[in-house]
N, C-alpha and C positions, 0 to 999 in steps of 0.2 A: 504493500500500500504506500502511496506517495502523498505527502502532505506538504503544502506550502503555507508558511506563516508570514504574514506581513505585520510587523510591529510598528505602530504609529508613533513610537518614541523609542529612543535608546535608553531611557531611564528605566532602571530595574526597580520599579515601585510596586504598587498594589496590582495594577493590571498585569505586570510581568509575573508576579506571584500566582495570580489566578490562571494565567496562560500555562505556566509550568505545571500546576496541579492538573489542569485539563489534559495536557499532553503526556503526563506520567505513564499511563498504561499503554500509550501508543509507541513509546520510544523503543521498546525492545524489538518489535517486529515491523517497524515502519521506516520508510525513507523520508526524513523530515528535513526540509530546507527552509531556513529562516532568513528574512530580510529585515533590517532595522533602518527606520527612517529617522533623520534625513541622510544617514550615512550612505545608504544604498540608492537613494534618489535625491541627490544634493541640490538640485536646481528646481526652481518653479517653472511651470509651463508659461511660455511667453505669449501664447495665443496666436502664434504665427499661422496656425491651421495647415501647416505642411503635411502633417500626418493624415489629414482628411483629403487634401487635394493632390498630394504627390506620393503619399505612402508613408507608413509608420517609420520606415528606416531613414527617412529624411529629417526626422525630428533631431534637433540639436543635442538632445539627451538620449538618443537611441541606444548608446553604449550601456546605459544603466537600465533604461526602461525595458529593452528587449530581453535582458537576462531575467527580469522579473516576470514578464509575460510568458516566456518559454517555460518557466517553472510552474506558473499558474495553469497553463494548458496541459501540462503533463500530470498534474495532480488529481488524485481522487477526491481530496478534501482540501478546501481553502479555509484558512483561519485568519481573520482580520481582527487586530486588537487596537484599541485606542482609549485612553482615559478621556474624560470630558474636559475640554478646555473651553471656558465660557459657554458651556452647554452644547458644544459641538465637537466634532472630531478634530484632532490636532491639525495644525497647518501643514505639517509634513504629510499626513495622510491625504489631506485635500489636494496637495500638490501632485501626489501620485495619481489620484483619481482623475485629476484634470488631464494629465498626460495620456490617460487611457480612454479619452473621449471617443477616439476612433473605433473602439470596440463596442460602442453602444449600438443598439439595434437600428437606429436611423442611418447608421453608417456601415461598418463592416464587422458585424459580430462574428466571433469565432464559433464554429459549430460545436467545438468541444465544451463550451460553456453551458450549453443547454442540457448536458447530462451530468453536471457536477453538483456537489453539495458544498455548502459554506456555513461557517460559524463566525459570529461576531461576538467579541468579548469586550465589554466596556464597563466602567464604574465611575462613580462621582461621589462627592461629599454628600450632596443632597439631591437636588433636581438636576437633570441634564443627561443622564445615562441613556434614556430612551431617544432623545433628540440626537445624541451622538451616534447611536446605532442606526437611526434612520438615515443619517448622512451617508453612511457606508452602504446600507441595504439598498438605497435608491440606485446607486451605481451597479451593484451586483445584479439587481433584478433587470436592469436595462442591458446588462451583458448577456442575459438569457438564463441566469440561474434561477430556478424555481424553488429549490429546497434550501432555505436560508434560516438557520436557527440562531437565536439571539440570547446572550447572557447579559443581564444588567445587574449591577450591584450598587447599593447605597451604603456608604460608610458611616455617615451621620455624626461621627465624633472627631475623626482625624483623617489625614490623608497618608499617613505612614503606617505600614502594615504592623510593625512592632509596637506601635502605640495604640492600636485598636484593642478594644476589650476582647478577652479570650472568647467570650460568647459570640461576638460579632465575627471574629476570625473563623470560628467553628461553623457559624451559619453560612458564610460565604464559601467555605471549603466544601460543605455538604452540598450546597446548591450547584457549584461548578462540577463537582464529582458526579452528581446525578446526570448532568448533561453529558459529561464525558462518557459515562457508562452507556447511555442511550445511543450515542453516536458510534462508540467503539463496537457495538454489537450489530451494526447495520451490515447487510450483505452488499459489499461494494462491487460485486460482480454484476449486480442488477442496478443499472442506472435509474435515477428517479424520473418519473414522467413529468413532462412540461405541464404546468398548471394552466388554468383558463386565462389568467391575466397575462402570462407570458405569450400564449398563443394569440390573444387579441392584439397585444403590442406588435408581435411579429407580423400578423396579417395587415395591420394598419401600415406598418413600414413597408411591407411588400407592395401595397397599392402605390405608395409614394415612389418607390424605386422603379416600378413598372412605368410610371409616367415619366420619370427622369430618363430611363433607358430609351423610351420611345423618342424623346426629344434629343438625346445625346448618348449614343451607345458607348462612347469613349469616356463618359464621366466615371471616375474611379469607383465610387460607391455602387452605382447602378451596374457597372460592368462586373464588379465582384459578385453581386447578387445573381446576375445572369450566369456567370461561370459556376456558381454553387448550385445552380438549378432551382433556386428558390423562387424565381419568377414563374416557374412551372409548378409541378406537383411535389417536388422534393422539399422536405422539411428537415431542419437540423436536429429535431428531437426524436426520441425513441417512440415508435408507433404504439 
């Protein structure tokens, strides 16, 4: 089994602790590759849109981005982690997601994404964990991932693991361990089915790409959809 982990910060704080607890039972028999932001994606997206108009390898940061994308596409499970920064995902996580805009369904989604599972792990002092997870889930769903599981934790007293009350540490540990157990026992030889929302998004984008292809068969996104067979009856998900 292959797992790719995207850590939204290099800080080894509470989110890191929760991620380590989650991964503990996977480590013995899984190939786990981790990326830490901003180290592994040190630059912001400049908005040049070269990735959309000329191809993803023309991005000024392709050297970093394509290493991450290759790992994501090869993985059975994607784990995204981020503490809540002002009630949203870290700036480093947002910078990576911006770089991956070309993978959204209105552009050139990777067929591999439609059969993947993902987990989002986030926490905050009080409010903000859900909005942080929503930031990340929004992108994952538009990549084509239907099965996205979310862990949110509220610390309530402190932001340092060692200073949390033992009762709170135990509560968080039990909660993340239950999620880990659930995901660990999934049969990964059987890909998840695309849900109704994913199918509707895809079909809406298909109509858009059919129109674009009719007007300009050389337009990169529309040409990609045509080459994948998606303007016809082929679909990227499991039947």
